[in-house]
C-alpha positions in Angstrom: 1.8 -38.2 -44.3 3.0 -34.7 -43.7 3.5 -32.6 -46.9 6.6 -31.1 -45.3 8.4 -34.4 -45.0 11.1 -35.2 -47.4 10.6 -38.1 -49.8 13.2 -40.1 -47.8 11.2 -39.6 -44.6 8.0 -40.5 -46.4 9.5 -43.7 -47.7 10.9 -44.7 -44.2 7.6 -43.9 -42.5 5.6 -45.8 -45.0 7.8 -48.9 -44.8 7.7 -48.7 -41.0 3.9 -48.3 -40.8 3.4 -51.2 -43.2 5.6 -53.5 -41.0 3.9 -52.4 -37.7 0.4 -52.8 -39.1 1.2 -56.3 -40.4 2.6 -57.6 -37.1 -0.7 -58.0 -35.0 -2.4 -59.8 -37.9 0.5 -61.9 -39.0 -0.4 -65.5 -39.8 3.1 -66.8 -40.5 5.5 -67.6 -37.7 7.9 -64.9 -38.7 8.5 -61.7 -40.6 11.9 -60.5 -41.9 13.0 -56.9 -42.2 16.1 -56.2 -44.2 17.9 -52.9 -43.6 21.0 -51.2 -45.0 23.5 -49.5 -42.8 22.0 -46.7 -40.6 18.4 -47.4 -41.8 16.9 -47.1 -38.3 16.9 -50.8 -37.2 17.0 -49.9 -33.5 14.1 -47.4 -33.9 12.1 -50.0 -35.7 12.8 -52.6 -33.0 11.7 -50.1 -30.3 8.5 -49.3 -32.1 7.7 -52.9 -32.7 8.4 -53.8 -29.1 6.1 -51.0 -28.0 3.3 -52.1 -30.4 3.5 -55.7 -29.5 3.7 -55.1 -25.7 0.4 -53.2 -25.9 -1.4 -55.9 -27.9 0.2 -59.1 -26.8 1.7 -58.5 -23.4 5.4 -58.5 -22.6 7.6 -58.5 -25.7 10.8 -60.5 -25.7 13.8 -58.9 -27.5 17.0 -60.8 -28.5 20.3 -59.4 -29.7 23.6 -61.1 -30.4 26.1 -59.4 -28.0 26.0 -57.8 -24.5 26.9 -54.4 -26.0 23.9 -54.6 -28.4 21.6 -55.6 -25.5 22.7 -52.8 -23.2 22.2 -50.3 -26.0 18.7 -51.6 -26.7 17.7 -51.5 -23.1 18.7 -47.9 -22.9 16.8 -47.0 -26.0 13.7 -48.7 -24.7 13.9 -46.8 -21.5 14.1 -43.5 -23.4 11.1 -44.4 -25.7 8.3 -41.8 -25.6 5.9 -44.5 -24.4 8.0 -44.9 -21.2 8.4 -48.6 -21.7 9.3 -50.6 -18.6 12.5 -52.3 -19.8 14.2 -55.3 -18.3 17.7 -56.6 -18.9 18.1 -60.4 -18.7 21.8 -60.9 -18.1 24.3 -63.6 -17.5 26.2 -63.9 -14.2 29.5 -62.8 -15.8 28.2 -59.6 -17.3 27.9 -56.4 -15.4 25.4 -53.9 -16.9 26.6 -50.3 -17.3 26.0 -47.9 -14.4 23.4 -45.9 -16.3 21.3 -49.0 -16.7 21.6 -50.0 -13.1 20.5 -46.7 -11.8 17.7 -46.0 -14.2 14.3 -46.0 -12.5 12.5 -47.8 -15.4 15.1 -50.5 -15.9 15.2 -53.8 -14.0 18.2 -56.1 -14.3 18.4 -59.8 -13.2 19.9 -63.1 -14.2 16.5 -64.8 -13.6 13.5 -64.5 -15.9 11.3 -65.0 -12.9 12.3 -61.6 -11.5 11.4 -59.8 -14.7 8.4 -61.3 -16.5 5.7 -59.8 -14.4 6.9 -56.2 -14.2 8.3 -55.4 -17.7 6.9 -54.4 -21.1 10.0 -55.6 -22.8 12.7 -58.0 -21.7 16.0 -57.9 -23.5 18.8 -60.5 -23.5 21.4 -62.1 -25.7 20.5 -65.1 -27.9 22.9 -67.2 -25.7 21.1 -66.1 -22.5 17.6 -66.8 -24.0 18.7 -70.3 -25.0 19.0 -71.1 -21.3 15.4 -70.2 -20.5 12.9 -73.1 -20.3 9.3 -73.8 -19.4 7.9 -70.5 -20.8 6.3 -69.2 -24.0 5.5 -65.7 -25.2 3.4 -64.5 -28.1 6.1 -62.5 -29.7 9.9 -62.0 -29.9 11.9 -59.4 -31.8 15.4 -60.5 -32.9 17.8 -57.6 -33.6 20.9 -58.1 -35.9 19.2 -61.3 -37.0 21.5 -61.9 -39.9 24.4 -62.2 -37.4 22.6 -64.9 -35.5 23.6 -68.5 -36.1 20.7 -70.8 -36.9 21.6 -73.2 -34.1 20.9 -70.3 -31.6 17.5 -69.7 -33.2 16.8 -73.5 -32.9 17.6 -73.4 -29.2 15.2 -70.6 -28.4 12.5 -70.9 -31.1 10.2 -72.8 -28.7 9.9 -69.8 -26.5 7.9 -67.7 -29.0 4.8 -68.1 -31.1 5.9 -65.5 -33.7 9.1 -63.6 -34.4 10.1 -60.4 -36.0 13.6 -60.7 -37.5 15.4 -57.3 -38.1 18.9 -57.2 -39.6 21.4 -56.0 -42.2 22.1 -58.7 -44.8 25.2 -57.0 -46.0 27.2 -57.2 -42.8 29.4 -60.0 -41.5 27.9 -63.5 -41.5 27.8 -65.5 -38.2 31.1 -67.2 -37.5 32.3 -70.2 -35.6 35.7 -71.2 -34.1 35.4 -74.8 -35.4 35.6 -76.2 -38.9 32.2 -76.0 -40.5 32.6 -77.7 -43.9 30.7 -80.8 -42.7 27.6 -78.7 -42.2 27.8 -76.8 -45.6 25.4 -79.1 -47.5 22.7 -79.3 -44.8 19.5 -77.4 -45.5 19.5 -76.6 -41.8 23.2 -75.6 -41.5 23.6 -74.8 -37.8 26.3 -72.2 -38.3 24.6 -70.4 -41.2 22.6 -67.2 -40.7 19.3 -67.8 -38.8 17.5 -65.7 -41.4 19.0 -67.7 -44.3 17.9 -71.0 -42.8 14.5 -69.6 -41.9 13.8 -68.4 -45.5 15.3 -71.6 -47.0 12.8 -73.7 -45.0 9.9 -71.2 -45.0 9.9 -69.4 -48.4 6.5 -67.9 -47.8 7.7 -65.8 -44.8 7.1 -62.1 -45.6 10.2 -60.0 -46.2 10.2 -56.2 -46.0 12.9 -53.7 -46.6 13.8 -50.4 -45.0 14.6 -48.3 -48.1 16.7 -45.4 -46.7 20.2 -45.1 -45.0 20.3 -42.2 -42.6 24.0 -42.8 -41.8 25.6 -43.0 -45.2 26.0 -39.7 -47.2 24.9 -39.6 -50.9 28.5 -40.0 -51.9 28.6 -43.5 -50.3 25.2 -45.0 -51.0 25.6 -45.9 -54.8 28.8 -47.8 -54.1 27.7 -49.6 -50.9 24.3 -50.5 -52.5 25.8 -51.8 -55.7 28.7 -53.7 -54.1 27.0 -55.4 -51.1 23.2 -55.4 -51.4 20.7 -57.1 -53.7 18.0 -54.5 -53.0 18.9 -50.9 -53.8 18.5 -48.2 -51.2 18.9 -44.4 -51.0 20.5 -41.8 -48.8 18.2 -39.9 -46.4 20.2 -36.7 -46.8 21.0 -34.4 -49.8 24.4 -33.7 -51.3 24.7 -30.4 -49.5 23.5 -31.5 -46.1 26.9 -32.6 -44.9 30.3 -30.9 -45.3 33.8 -31.1 -44.1 35.9 -27.9 -43.9 39.1 -26.9 -42.3 39.9 -23.9 -40.1 43.6 -24.3 -40.8 44.7 -23.9 -44.4 47.8 -23.5 -46.4 49.2 -27.0 -45.7 50.4 -28.9 -48.7 51.6 -32.3 -47.7 50.4 -35.7 -49.0 48.3 -36.2 -46.0 46.6 -32.9 -46.5 45.9 -33.8 -50.1 44.2 -37.0 -48.9 41.9 -35.4 -46.4 41.0 -32.5 -48.6 40.0 -35.0 -51.4 37.9 -37.0 -48.9 36.3 -33.7 -47.7 35.2 -32.9 -51.3 34.1 -36.3 -52.5 33.5 -38.5 -49.4 36.2 -41.0 -50.4 40.0 -41.2 -50.6 42.5 -44.0 -51.1 46.0 -43.4 -50.0 48.0 -45.9 -52.1 51.4 -46.8 -50.6 54.2 -48.4 -52.7 53.7 -52.1 -53.4 55.3 -54.3 -50.7 54.5 -57.7 -49.0 54.0 -56.9 -45.3 51.4 -59.5 -44.2 49.6 -58.4 -41.0 51.9 -55.8 -39.5 52.8 -52.8 -41.7 54.2 -50.1 -39.6 54.4 -47.7 -42.5 50.7 -48.1 -43.3 49.8 -47.9 -39.6 51.7 -44.6 -39.2 50.1 -43.3 -42.4 46.6 -44.0 -41.1 47.4 -42.4 -37.7 49.0 -39.4 -39.5 45.7 -38.9 -41.4 43.7 -39.0 -38.2 46.1 -36.6 -36.5 46.0 -34.2 -39.4 42.2 -34.0 -39.2 42.8 -32.8 -35.6 45.6 -30.3 -36.5 43.5 -28.8 -39.3 40.6 -28.1 -37.1 38.1 -30.1 -39.1 34.5 -28.8 -39.0 31.7 -31.2 -39.8 28.3 -29.9 -40.6 25.2 -32.0 -41.1 21.4 -32.0 -40.7 21.8 -32.4 -36.9 24.6 -29.8 -36.6 24.1 -27.2 -39.3 26.3 -24.7 -37.4 29.2 -27.1 -37.5 30.9 -29.5 -35.1 34.6 -29.4 -34.4 35.9 -32.9 -35.0 37.2 -34.8 -32.0 39.1 -38.1 -31.8 35.9 -39.9 -30.7 34.3 -38.9 -34.0 36.8 -41.1 -35.9 37.2 -44.9 -36.2 40.1 -46.8 -37.5 39.1 -50.2 -38.9 41.3 -53.2 -39.6 40.7 -57.0 -40.1 43.1 -58.4 -37.6 43.4 -58.0 -33.8 47.2 -57.8 -34.1 46.8 -54.8 -36.4 44.5 -53.2 -33.9 47.0 -53.8 -31.0 49.9 -52.4 -33.0 48.0 -49.2 -34.1 46.8 -48.6 -30.5 50.4 -49.0 -29.3 51.6 -46.5 -31.9 48.8 -44.1 -31.0 49.6 -44.2 -27.3 53.3 -43.6 -27.9 53.4 -41.1 -30.7 50.0 -39.5 -31.2 48.7 -37.9 -27.9 46.2 -35.8 -29.9 44.3 -38.9 -30.8 43.5 -40.0 -27.2 39.9 -41.3 -27.4 40.0 -42.5 -31.0 38.4 -45.9 -31.8 40.6 -48.5 -33.2 39.1 -52.0 -33.8 38.4 -54.8 -36.1 35.4 -55.0 -38.5 33.8 -57.5 -36.2 33.9 -55.1 -33.3 33.0 -52.0 -35.4 29.8 -53.7 -36.7 26.8 -51.6 -35.7 28.9 -48.5 -34.9 28.8 -45.1 -36.5 31.4 -42.3 -36.8 31.7 -39.0 -38.7 34.9 -40.3 -40.5 36.3 -43.8 -40.8 39.8 -44.7 -41.7 40.3 -48.2 -43.1 43.4 -50.4 -43.5 42.5 -52.3 -46.7 42.0 -56.0 -46.0 44.2 -57.0 -48.9 47.0 -54.4 -48.4 50.5 -55.9 -48.4 49.3 -59.5 -48.8 50.8 -62.2 -51.0 47.5 -64.0 -51.4 43.8 -63.4 -51.0 42.2 -65.8 -48.6 38.5 -66.4 -48.1 38.8 -64.4 -44.8 40.3 -61.4 -46.4 37.9 -61.5 -49.4 34.7 -61.7 -47.3 32.3 -59.1 -48.6 30.7 -58.6 -45.2 34.0 -57.6 -43.7 34.7 -55.0 -46.4 31.1 -53.8 -46.2 31.4 -53.1 -42.4 34.6 -51.2 -42.8 33.3 -49.0 -45.6 29.8 -48.3 -44.2 30.4 -46.8 -40.7 30.8 -43.2 -41.8 28.5 -40.2 -42.0 30.8 -37.9 -43.9 33.8 -39.6 -45.4 35.8 -42.9 -45.6 39.6 -42.8 -46.1 41.3 -46.1 -47.0 45.0 -46.8 -46.8 46.5 -49.7 -48.8 49.5 -50.9 -50.7 49.6 -50.8 -54.5 49.0 -54.1 -56.2 45.6 -55.0 -54.8 44.0 -55.1 -58.2 46.7 -57.5 -59.5 46.3 -59.6 -56.4 42.6 -60.0 -57.1 43.3 -61.0 -60.7 45.7 -63.7 -59.7 43.5 -65.0 -56.9 40.0 -65.4 -58.3 37.3 -66.6 -56.0 37.4 -70.3 -55.7 35.3 -70.9 -52.7 33.2 -74.1 -53.1 29.5 -73.7 -53.8 27.1 -75.8 -51.8 23.3 -76.3 -52.0 21.2 -75.2 -49.1 20.7 -71.9 -47.4 22.7 -69.1 -48.9 23.8 -65.7 -47.7 22.5 -62.6 -49.4 26.0 -61.0 -49.4 27.5 -61.1 -52.9 30.7 -62.8 -53.8 33.6 -61.2 -52.0 35.9 -61.2 -55.0 33.3 -59.3 -57.0 32.6 -56.9 -54.2 36.3 -56.1 -53.8 36.6 -55.4 -57.5 33.5 -53.1 -57.4 35.0 -51.1 -54.5 38.4 -50.9 -56.1 37.0 -49.7 -59.4 35.2 -46.9 -57.6 38.3 -45.9 -55.6 40.4 -45.6 -58.7 39.0 -42.1 -59.2 39.8 -41.2 -55.6 43.4 -42.6 -55.4 46.3 -40.5 -54.2 49.6 -42.3 -54.7 52.5 -42.0 -52.4 56.2 -42.0 -53.2 58.6 -44.3 -51.4 58.7 -41.8 -48.5 55.2 -41.3 -47.2 55.8 -40.0 -43.7 54.9 -36.3 -43.5 56.9 -34.2 -41.0 54.6 -31.9 -39.2 
């Protein structure tokens, strides 16, 4: 261990080394690695695939979406060991051009075309479930907490041992059908694959990655307390990341919000109480106004990777919501009224999961609602929205969220069997709201700034 490494680097390296050393001598059928946001899951998956391909032959890697798979294949191709990566794909998915033209990447819909010439073969869980008549010594499952247990059951016969890597605080697997009839089963097919694995195999080793390299020190205490049973730390120091502005002298409400977020890492713009349900044009304009003001003010972001400073661009910002209709409306407003924001990311928590931006702007899941449903209270959804940022998170919401929580206590039924590690959503929302109380800027009845 280098004496020049920071304690955070030492912790990460020690945890990674312990995991990699245990893999070749593992006697259990699986090993679970839990990781907070930005802990280096992809790096661990690449290192594990490299280690296992050298000791056990081709390593099979499984992810949950085509986007995740494409990203993993690219990372493997860039690995210092020059891994020969293969992309097992479905007929309907066209891999990105940079994968198709890469000299060390092969792409095919047939496993027969790939298994003899690759060090690592990557595909979605759905695609691997179609493979039959084969067996490999090892598989690595990325984003394992977002994998349904029925998908694991369909592919478990392909591998002798499996490394499960995932973030237990993110969104649980979901299904488009009613799942209550499965809730009391010890092998609930729509529960998380890891939850079912651990419920049926309590002796499976579980490791943690102890450091978040994404979240700044201002964010880690809240995210750790609200969403995770195992505490973690930030990989950077308080002074490593800053937000400053090249344009000063502006004194609007929006400027007050972004300046507070620049100083503290958090801000909540609280609009006047009003029932709006899904579509709240005033809130949508407010969140776009904040994004635009970050551009107008010439925001400079410094960090350990850019100590000289980086001029904020639209693609450094993500706007997160919980409903697709909200996403569509915000995108429409942006295209019509905010040309400076061309290239900004606007999407739901489900789509933003796994992504990272310098600044995230969040429309609070309970803003403008008359009630608090299980969907809107889900802790994983709030965790995703508030844990994508490297510098600051700014939330926009209507007044009255605290009162809404008090009048709609959590009443979700409790069932025996496998359980998620994500805390109760009602409690998580309260924890976040209590923290945001010291970062709240309240708007008057007229919130649109003219600029």
